[in-house]
Structure formats: C-alpha cells, structure tokens
VMD Tcl script that builds the backbone (N, CA, C; Angstrom):
set m [mol new atoms 357]
animate dup $m
set s [atomselect $m all]
$s set {name element resname resid chain x y z} {
  {N N MET 1 A 135.225 -4.877 89.306}
  {CA C MET 1 A 136.151 -5.924 89.461}
  {C C MET 1 A 137.857 -5.330 89.273}
  {N N ARG 2 A 138.604 -6.148 89.788}
  {CA C ARG 2 A 140.151 -5.980 89.991}
  {C C ARG 2 A 140.689 -7.511 89.317}
  {N N PHE 3 A 141.748 -6.407 88.342}
  {CA C PHE 3 A 142.346 -7.145 87.115}
  {C C PHE 3 A 144.020 -6.933 87.462}
  {N N LEU 4 A 144.550 -7.678 86.581}
  {CA C LEU 4 A 146.182 -7.662 86.371}
  {C C LEU 4 A 146.199 -7.785 84.606}
  {N N VAL 5 A 146.830 -6.862 84.016}
  {CA C VAL 5 A 146.602 -7.170 82.810}
  {C C VAL 5 A 148.379 -7.274 82.179}
  {N N ASP 6 A 148.041 -8.299 81.596}
  {CA C ASP 6 A 149.299 -8.757 81.178}
  {C C ASP 6 A 150.212 -7.454 79.690}
  {N N ARG 7 A 151.041 -7.721 80.088}
  {CA C ARG 7 A 151.813 -6.758 78.652}
  {C C ARG 7 A 151.596 -6.837 77.329}
  {N N CYS 8 A 151.599 -8.354 77.161}
  {CA C CYS 8 A 150.547 -8.627 75.744}
  {C C CYS 8 A 149.427 -8.378 75.251}
  {N N VAL 9 A 149.160 -7.991 76.645}
  {CA C VAL 9 A 147.524 -7.475 76.283}
  {C C VAL 9 A 147.294 -5.938 75.655}
  {N N GLY 10 A 148.214 -5.286 76.310}
  {CA C GLY 10 A 148.071 -3.418 75.644}
  {C C GLY 10 A 147.469 -2.923 76.633}
  {N N ARG 11 A 147.732 -1.416 76.506}
  {CA C ARG 11 A 147.451 -0.153 77.527}
  {C C ARG 11 A 146.282 -0.134 76.870}
  {N N ARG 12 A 146.033 0.115 75.850}
  {CA C ARG 12 A 144.202 0.464 75.420}
  {C C ARG 12 A 143.331 -0.593 76.156}
  {N N THR 13 A 143.230 -1.668 76.099}
  {CA C THR 13 A 142.387 -2.611 76.931}
  {C C THR 13 A 142.865 -2.098 78.476}
  {N N ALA 14 A 143.978 -1.779 78.877}
  {CA C ALA 14 A 143.741 -1.786 80.932}
  {C C ALA 14 A 143.067 -0.594 80.563}
  {N N GLU 15 A 143.230 0.523 80.016}
  {CA C GLU 15 A 142.496 1.810 80.102}
  {C C GLU 15 A 141.456 1.475 80.060}
  {N N TRP 16 A 140.976 1.139 78.810}
  {CA C TRP 16 A 139.481 1.082 78.631}
  {C C TRP 16 A 138.677 0.136 80.285}
  {N N LEU 17 A 139.282 -0.863 80.366}
  {CA C LEU 17 A 138.795 -1.294 81.668}
  {C C LEU 17 A 138.747 -0.050 82.938}
  {N N ARG 18 A 139.651 0.277 83.169}
  {CA C ARG 18 A 139.995 1.489 84.133}
  {C C ARG 18 A 139.055 2.240 83.980}
  {N N ASP 19 A 139.018 3.160 82.714}
  {CA C ASP 19 A 137.735 4.008 82.277}
  {C C ASP 19 A 136.297 3.367 82.736}
  {N N HIS 20 A 135.928 2.132 82.547}
  {CA C HIS 20 A 134.590 2.042 83.221}
  {C C HIS 20 A 134.589 1.220 84.181}
  {N N GLY 21 A 135.709 2.126 85.676}
  {CA C GLY 21 A 135.251 1.895 86.855}
  {C C GLY 21 A 136.158 0.513 87.569}
  {N N HIS 22 A 137.212 -0.402 86.928}
  {CA C HIS 22 A 137.416 -1.061 87.045}
  {C C HIS 22 A 139.118 -0.953 87.738}
  {N N ASP 23 A 139.403 -1.663 88.913}
  {CA C ASP 23 A 140.829 -1.401 89.321}
  {C C ASP 23 A 141.663 -2.207 88.475}
  {N N VAL 24 A 142.580 -1.984 87.842}
  {CA C VAL 24 A 143.346 -1.920 86.977}
  {C C VAL 24 A 144.537 -1.707 87.514}
  {N N LEU 25 A 146.074 -2.770 87.403}
  {CA C LEU 25 A 147.050 -3.052 87.414}
  {C C LEU 25 A 147.895 -3.224 85.842}
  {N N GLU 26 A 148.435 -3.093 85.501}
  {CA C GLU 26 A 149.474 -3.005 84.220}
  {C C GLU 26 A 150.427 -3.504 84.550}
  {N N ALA 27 A 150.994 -4.843 84.306}
  {CA C ALA 27 A 152.026 -6.142 84.198}
  {C C ALA 27 A 153.549 -4.604 83.964}
  {N N ARG 28 A 152.742 -3.825 83.312}
  {CA C ARG 28 A 154.564 -2.985 82.394}
  {C C ARG 28 A 154.988 -2.476 83.561}
  {N N LEU 29 A 153.886 -2.007 84.234}
  {CA C LEU 29 A 154.627 -1.246 85.421}
  {C C LEU 29 A 154.946 -1.879 86.579}
  {N N LEU 30 A 155.571 -2.955 86.426}
  {CA C LEU 30 A 155.985 -3.992 87.717}
  {C C LEU 30 A 157.421 -4.338 87.487}
  {N N GLY 31 A 157.554 -3.460 86.426}
  {CA C GLY 31 A 158.952 -3.722 86.038}
  {C C GLY 31 A 159.585 -4.799 85.347}
  {N N PRO 32 A 160.986 -5.226 84.966}
  {CA C PRO 32 A 160.642 -6.127 84.494}
  {C C PRO 32 A 160.016 -7.984 83.962}
  {N N ASP 33 A 159.455 -8.105 83.362}
  {CA C ASP 33 A 158.578 -9.743 83.037}
  {C C ASP 33 A 159.348 -10.420 83.956}
  {N N PRO 34 A 158.290 -10.649 85.555}
  {CA C PRO 34 A 158.772 -11.515 86.002}
  {C C PRO 34 A 158.916 -13.279 85.980}
  {N N GLY 35 A 158.020 -13.055 84.879}
  {CA C GLY 35 A 157.846 -14.604 84.412}
  {C C GLY 35 A 156.420 -15.155 84.806}
  {N N ASP 36 A 155.565 -15.841 84.068}
  {CA C ASP 36 A 154.506 -16.296 84.127}
  {C C ASP 36 A 154.112 -16.987 85.607}
  {N N ARG 37 A 154.648 -17.841 86.067}
  {CA C ARG 37 A 154.285 -18.236 87.547}
  {C C ARG 37 A 154.312 -16.760 88.061}
  {N N ALA 38 A 155.296 -16.174 87.802}
  {CA C ALA 38 A 155.357 -15.006 89.570}
  {C C ALA 38 A 154.243 -14.104 89.178}
  {N N LEU 39 A 153.669 -13.720 87.438}
  {CA C LEU 39 A 152.782 -13.105 87.362}
  {C C LEU 39 A 151.333 -13.692 87.852}
  {N N LEU 40 A 150.868 -14.748 87.836}
  {CA C LEU 40 A 150.068 -15.554 88.396}
  {C C LEU 40 A 149.996 -15.261 89.864}
  {N N GLU 41 A 151.020 -15.658 90.555}
  {CA C GLU 41 A 150.927 -15.851 91.997}
  {C C GLU 41 A 150.931 -14.336 92.132}
  {N N ILE 42 A 150.988 -13.154 91.312}
  {CA C ILE 42 A 150.976 -11.699 91.893}
  {C C ILE 42 A 149.280 -11.281 91.844}
  {N N ALA 43 A 149.018 -11.986 90.849}
  {CA C ALA 43 A 147.658 -11.330 90.284}
  {C C ALA 43 A 146.211 -12.224 91.548}
  {N N GLU 44 A 147.022 -13.150 91.904}
  {CA C GLU 44 A 146.342 -14.179 93.508}
  {C C GLU 44 A 146.428 -13.589 94.456}
  {N N SER 45 A 147.415 -13.517 94.938}
  {CA C SER 45 A 147.688 -12.590 95.863}
  {C C SER 45 A 147.083 -11.236 95.889}
  {N N ALA 46 A 146.773 -10.835 95.161}
  {CA C ALA 46 A 146.545 -9.111 94.998}
  {C C ALA 46 A 144.683 -9.498 95.052}
  {N N GLY 47 A 144.335 -10.590 94.706}
  {CA C GLY 47 A 142.534 -10.723 94.221}
  {C C GLY 47 A 142.684 -10.401 92.826}
  {N N ARG 48 A 143.172 -10.511 92.035}
  {CA C ARG 48 A 142.791 -9.664 90.325}
  {C C ARG 48 A 143.040 -10.937 89.619}
  {N N VAL 49 A 142.136 -10.743 88.426}
  {CA C VAL 49 A 141.825 -11.310 87.268}
  {C C VAL 49 A 142.905 -10.907 86.392}
  {N N LEU 50 A 143.690 -12.002 86.358}
  {CA C LEU 50 A 144.725 -12.290 85.228}
  {C C LEU 50 A 143.967 -11.843 83.869}
  {N N VAL 51 A 144.853 -10.987 82.897}
  {CA C VAL 51 A 144.143 -11.056 81.471}
  {C C VAL 51 A 145.515 -11.125 80.600}
  {N N THR 52 A 145.376 -11.975 79.855}
  {CA C THR 52 A 146.579 -12.420 79.158}
  {C C THR 52 A 145.968 -12.980 77.568}
  {N N ILE 53 A 147.434 -13.259 76.598}
  {CA C ILE 53 A 146.984 -13.449 75.355}
  {C C ILE 53 A 147.826 -14.823 75.773}
  {N N ASP 54 A 148.797 -15.217 76.307}
  {CA C ASP 54 A 149.343 -16.406 76.487}
  {C C ASP 54 A 148.294 -17.315 76.977}
  {N N THR 55 A 149.290 -18.743 76.784}
  {CA C THR 55 A 148.352 -19.750 76.847}
  {C C THR 55 A 148.902 -20.476 77.723}
  {N N ASP 56 A 150.008 -20.131 78.380}
  {CA C ASP 56 A 151.071 -20.959 79.275}
  {C C ASP 56 A 150.493 -20.848 80.667}
  {N N PHE 57 A 149.297 -19.954 81.272}
  {CA C PHE 57 A 148.613 -20.074 82.297}
  {C C PHE 57 A 147.778 -20.630 82.714}
  {N N GLY 58 A 146.941 -21.544 81.928}
  {CA C GLY 58 A 146.072 -23.089 81.799}
  {C C GLY 58 A 146.862 -23.887 82.152}
  {N N GLU 59 A 148.209 -23.598 81.830}
  {CA C GLU 59 A 149.134 -25.181 82.396}
  {C C GLU 59 A 149.724 -24.958 83.652}
  {N N LEU 60 A 149.715 -23.698 83.555}
  {CA C LEU 60 A 150.515 -23.305 85.581}
  {C C LEU 60 A 149.346 -23.577 86.313}
  {N N ILE 61 A 148.081 -23.333 86.313}
  {CA C ILE 61 A 146.747 -23.552 86.948}
  {C C ILE 61 A 146.603 -24.976 87.033}
  {N N TYR 62 A 146.070 -25.702 85.768}
  {CA C TYR 62 A 145.788 -26.927 85.638}
  {C C TYR 62 A 147.003 -28.334 86.158}
  {N N LEU 63 A 148.088 -28.355 85.391}
  {CA C LEU 63 A 149.052 -29.126 85.513}
  {C C LEU 63 A 149.851 -28.761 86.871}
  {N N HIS 64 A 150.160 -28.054 87.460}
  {CA C HIS 64 A 151.224 -27.521 88.222}
  {C C HIS 64 A 150.437 -26.632 89.836}
  {N N ASP 65 A 149.331 -26.658 89.598}
  {CA C ASP 65 A 148.343 -26.343 90.612}
  {C C ASP 65 A 148.393 -24.694 91.340}
  {N N VAL 66 A 148.796 -24.096 90.441}
  {CA C VAL 66 A 149.245 -22.225 90.334}
  {C C VAL 66 A 147.527 -22.288 91.334}
  {N N PRO 67 A 148.088 -21.265 92.313}
  {CA C PRO 67 A 146.498 -20.041 92.652}
  {C C PRO 67 A 146.603 -19.407 91.855}
  {N N HIS 68 A 145.117 -19.311 91.731}
  {CA C HIS 68 A 144.660 -18.667 90.860}
  {C C HIS 68 A 143.284 -17.611 91.362}
  {N N ALA 69 A 143.209 -15.980 90.689}
  {CA C ALA 69 A 142.257 -15.424 91.588}
  {C C ALA 69 A 140.655 -15.110 90.268}
  {N N GLY 70 A 141.412 -15.989 88.839}
  {CA C GLY 70 A 140.681 -15.886 88.103}
  {C C GLY 70 A 141.311 -15.454 86.754}
  {N N LEU 71 A 141.333 -15.829 85.649}
  {CA C LEU 71 A 142.044 -15.530 84.535}
  {C C LEU 71 A 141.287 -15.330 83.204}
  {N N VAL 72 A 141.388 -14.907 82.333}
  {CA C VAL 72 A 140.612 -14.485 80.813}
  {C C VAL 72 A 142.003 -14.185 79.655}
  {N N ARG 73 A 141.938 -15.315 79.207}
  {CA C ARG 73 A 142.955 -15.798 78.275}
  {C C ARG 73 A 141.828 -15.304 76.457}
  {N N LEU 74 A 142.690 -14.310 76.101}
  {CA C LEU 74 A 142.407 -13.865 74.519}
  {C C LEU 74 A 143.669 -14.177 73.757}
  {N N PRO 75 A 144.246 -15.801 73.898}
  {CA C PRO 75 A 145.059 -16.003 72.501}
  {C C PRO 75 A 145.146 -16.122 71.208}
  {N N ASP 76 A 143.546 -15.507 70.388}
  {CA C ASP 76 A 143.585 -15.226 69.071}
  {C C ASP 76 A 142.457 -14.187 68.737}
  {N N VAL 77 A 142.379 -12.960 69.586}
  {CA C VAL 77 A 141.935 -11.912 69.732}
  {C C VAL 77 A 142.726 -10.552 69.187}
  {N N PRO 78 A 142.377 -10.216 67.935}
  {CA C PRO 78 A 143.241 -9.390 67.373}
  {C C PRO 78 A 143.090 -8.257 68.556}
  {N N ALA 79 A 144.404 -7.095 68.654}
  {CA C ALA 79 A 143.905 -6.150 69.439}
  {C C ALA 79 A 142.602 -5.626 69.506}
  {N N ALA 80 A 142.454 -4.714 68.031}
  {CA C ALA 80 A 141.145 -3.771 67.839}
  {C C ALA 80 A 140.099 -4.847 67.901}
  {N N GLN 81 A 139.672 -5.996 68.792}
  {CA C GLN 81 A 138.707 -6.575 69.065}
  {C C GLN 81 A 138.614 -6.977 71.026}
  {N N ARG 82 A 139.946 -6.856 71.081}
  {CA C ARG 82 A 139.772 -6.818 72.651}
  {C C ARG 82 A 139.308 -6.151 73.424}
  {N N ILE 83 A 138.863 -4.977 73.067}
  {CA C ILE 83 A 138.209 -4.003 74.759}
  {C C ILE 83 A 136.482 -4.402 73.914}
  {N N ALA 84 A 136.049 -4.909 72.815}
  {CA C ALA 84 A 134.791 -5.305 72.843}
  {C C ALA 84 A 134.612 -6.717 73.260}
  {N N ILE 85 A 135.594 -7.696 72.960}
  {CA C ILE 85 A 135.482 -8.796 73.849}
  {C C ILE 85 A 135.500 -8.878 75.720}
  {N N MET 86 A 136.354 -7.844 75.924}
  {CA C MET 86 A 136.372 -7.680 77.469}
  {C C MET 86 A 135.024 -7.105 78.002}
  {N N SER 87 A 134.537 -6.078 77.117}
  {CA C SER 87 A 133.023 -6.039 77.547}
  {C C SER 87 A 132.033 -6.676 77.551}
  {N N GLU 88 A 132.279 -7.676 76.880}
  {CA C GLU 88 A 131.078 -8.781 76.916}
  {C C GLU 88 A 131.632 -9.923 77.993}
  {N N VAL 89 A 132.538 -10.282 78.020}
  {CA C VAL 89 A 133.113 -10.819 79.129}
  {C C VAL 89 A 132.472 -9.911 79.944}
  {N N VAL 90 A 133.176 -9.049 80.793}
  {CA C VAL 90 A 132.257 -8.269 81.952}
  {C C VAL 90 A 131.155 -8.163 82.423}
  {N N GLU 91 A 130.431 -7.957 81.316}
  {CA C GLU 91 A 129.324 -7.829 81.626}
  {C C GLU 91 A 128.123 -9.240 81.949}
  {N N ARG 92 A 128.792 -10.206 80.930}
  {CA C ARG 92 A 128.084 -11.249 80.671}
  {C C ARG 92 A 128.662 -12.496 82.100}
  {N N HIS 93 A 129.640 -12.249 82.163}
  {CA C HIS 93 A 130.310 -13.076 83.341}
  {C C HIS 93 A 131.394 -13.015 84.163}
  {N N GLY 94 A 130.980 -11.613 84.579}
  {CA C GLY 94 A 132.086 -10.872 85.353}
  {C C GLY 94 A 131.597 -11.632 86.791}
  {N N ARG 95 A 130.744 -12.062 87.086}
  {CA C ARG 95 A 130.464 -12.894 88.310}
  {C C ARG 95 A 130.969 -14.311 88.496}
  {N N THR 96 A 130.858 -14.924 87.466}
  {CA C THR 96 A 131.611 -15.935 87.798}
  {C C THR 96 A 133.552 -16.172 87.082}
  {N N LEU 97 A 133.762 -14.993 86.674}
  {CA C LEU 97 A 135.252 -14.637 87.021}
  {C C LEU 97 A 135.611 -14.214 88.387}
  {N N GLU 98 A 134.617 -13.302 89.183}
  {CA C GLU 98 A 134.999 -13.430 90.508}
  {C C GLU 98 A 134.637 -14.395 91.258}
  {N N ASP 99 A 134.303 -15.428 90.814}
  {CA C ASP 99 A 134.262 -17.211 91.548}
  {C C ASP 99 A 135.826 -17.535 90.719}
  {N N ARG 100 A 136.942 -17.231 90.329}
  {CA C ARG 100 A 137.902 -18.014 89.760}
  {C C ARG 100 A 137.514 -18.477 88.929}
  {N N ALA 101 A 136.954 -18.289 87.786}
  {CA C ALA 101 A 136.393 -19.248 86.358}
  {C C ALA 101 A 137.932 -18.658 85.463}
  {N N ILE 102 A 137.954 -19.442 84.672}
  {CA C ILE 102 A 138.943 -19.273 83.232}
  {C C ILE 102 A 138.288 -18.995 82.016}
  {N N VAL 103 A 138.297 -17.960 81.699}
  {CA C VAL 103 A 137.430 -17.527 80.412}
  {C C VAL 103 A 138.515 -17.511 79.565}
  {N N THR 104 A 138.172 -18.440 78.336}
  {CA C THR 104 A 139.135 -18.318 76.815}
  {C C THR 104 A 138.319 -18.020 76.033}
  {N N ILE 105 A 138.889 -17.193 74.961}
  {CA C ILE 105 A 138.189 -16.713 74.198}
  {C C ILE 105 A 139.051 -17.141 72.711}
  {N N ARG 106 A 138.173 -18.154 71.993}
  {CA C ARG 106 A 139.002 -18.546 70.928}
  {C C ARG 106 A 138.077 -18.798 69.637}
  {N N GLY 107 A 138.334 -18.016 68.416}
  {CA C GLY 107 A 137.902 -18.458 67.677}
  {C C GLY 107 A 136.012 -17.708 67.263}
  {N N GLY 108 A 136.607 -16.657 68.103}
  {CA C GLY 108 A 134.969 -16.240 68.329}
  {C C GLY 108 A 133.772 -16.709 69.402}
  {N N ARG 109 A 134.444 -17.434 70.115}
  {CA C ARG 109 A 133.629 -18.324 71.079}
  {C C ARG 109 A 134.148 -18.021 72.583}
  {N N ILE 110 A 133.192 -17.825 73.586}
  {CA C ILE 110 A 133.485 -17.733 74.534}
  {C C ILE 110 A 133.294 -18.851 75.478}
  {N N ARG 111 A 134.430 -19.631 76.352}
  {CA C ARG 111 A 134.403 -20.820 76.725}
  {C C ARG 111 A 134.859 -20.916 78.167}
  {N N ILE 112 A 134.191 -21.158 79.560}
  {CA C ILE 112 A 134.493 -20.563 80.958}
  {C C ILE 112 A 134.232 -22.009 81.311}
  {N N SER 113 A 135.175 -22.340 82.121}
  {CA C SER 113 A 135.928 -23.232 82.804}
  {C C SER 113 A 135.920 -23.062 84.201}
  {N N GLU 114 A 135.242 -24.041 84.777}
  {CA C GLU 114 A 135.623 -24.008 86.758}
  {C C GLU 114 A 136.997 -24.101 86.914}
  {N N PRO 115 A 137.276 -23.025 88.229}
  {CA C PRO 115 A 138.616 -23.960 88.444}
  {C C PRO 115 A 139.011 -25.099 89.070}
  {N N PRO 116 A 140.155 -25.266 88.988}
  {CA C PRO 116 A 140.497 -26.392 89.537}
  {C C PRO 116 A 139.986 -26.417 91.199}
  {N N ALA 117 A 140.026 -27.767 91.982}
  {CA C ALA 117 A 140.247 -26.967 93.006}
  {C C ALA 117 A 141.267 -27.454 93.924}
  {N N GLN 118 A 141.185 -26.088 94.909}
  {CA C GLN 118 A 142.784 -25.814 95.860}
  {C C GLN 118 A 142.675 -26.371 96.805}
  {N N ALA 119 A 144.095 -26.741 97.055}
  {CA C ALA 119 A 144.207 -27.067 98.366}
  {C C ALA 119 A 144.285 -26.459 99.497}
}
mol reanalyze $m
mol bondsrecalc $m
mol representation Tube
mol addrep $m
C-alpha cells in the first residue's frame, strides 16, 4: 500500500510500514507543515492513505468535501501501540483502505467508515 504518514504519528511507525513492504512518504520530509487541507490533498493526488493522529481530517472530508485516498486516524493510540494497531489495520482492513475508507481507532476499537460520495 501507499501511505503518507503525518508528522504527529512518528518515524517508528513510518519505518515499520516501509520495512513491511509499503511505499511510505513522511510528511516531515515535505518541508514546513503545509496544513491539514494541503496534506490531505497531497495524499489524495499521490494516491496515498494518510495516517494521522489529528481529528481535523474527518471534518475536512465530511464537512468540506476535500477528496482523499483513504485515512487512518489514531487519535488516542499511544506511540508504543501504533505499530501493533497499524499491523492489524493493514492486515484486516487493507482492501477497505484501498477503497478510500476512513479507519478510526479510538478506545481500542476499530471503526470503518465508508468514504463520502465525491462529485
């Protein structure tokens, strides 16, 4: 899979994804933080699933109709658990992510949301 890993997620998760055969771009390597909307647009234009801790991306997608190529939100997952959670997400929900789903992990539960219809 192709991922764009937000700065807040951390290098270890990005490196783990890369070590497991995924094509990973880290937001920290893109220069100064372009902001949430621009980051989502970069991920979409490159066909990358955005992995983040920030919750603002759901609002951009659902309320402002910003296109995306899939989203994994880890808002309350401690750094020490991110790799294990991403392993489970990729293994169990990789196909769904490729279909532009939004995966949110909160309180130890994985919620899959269908992408909003895009014009």
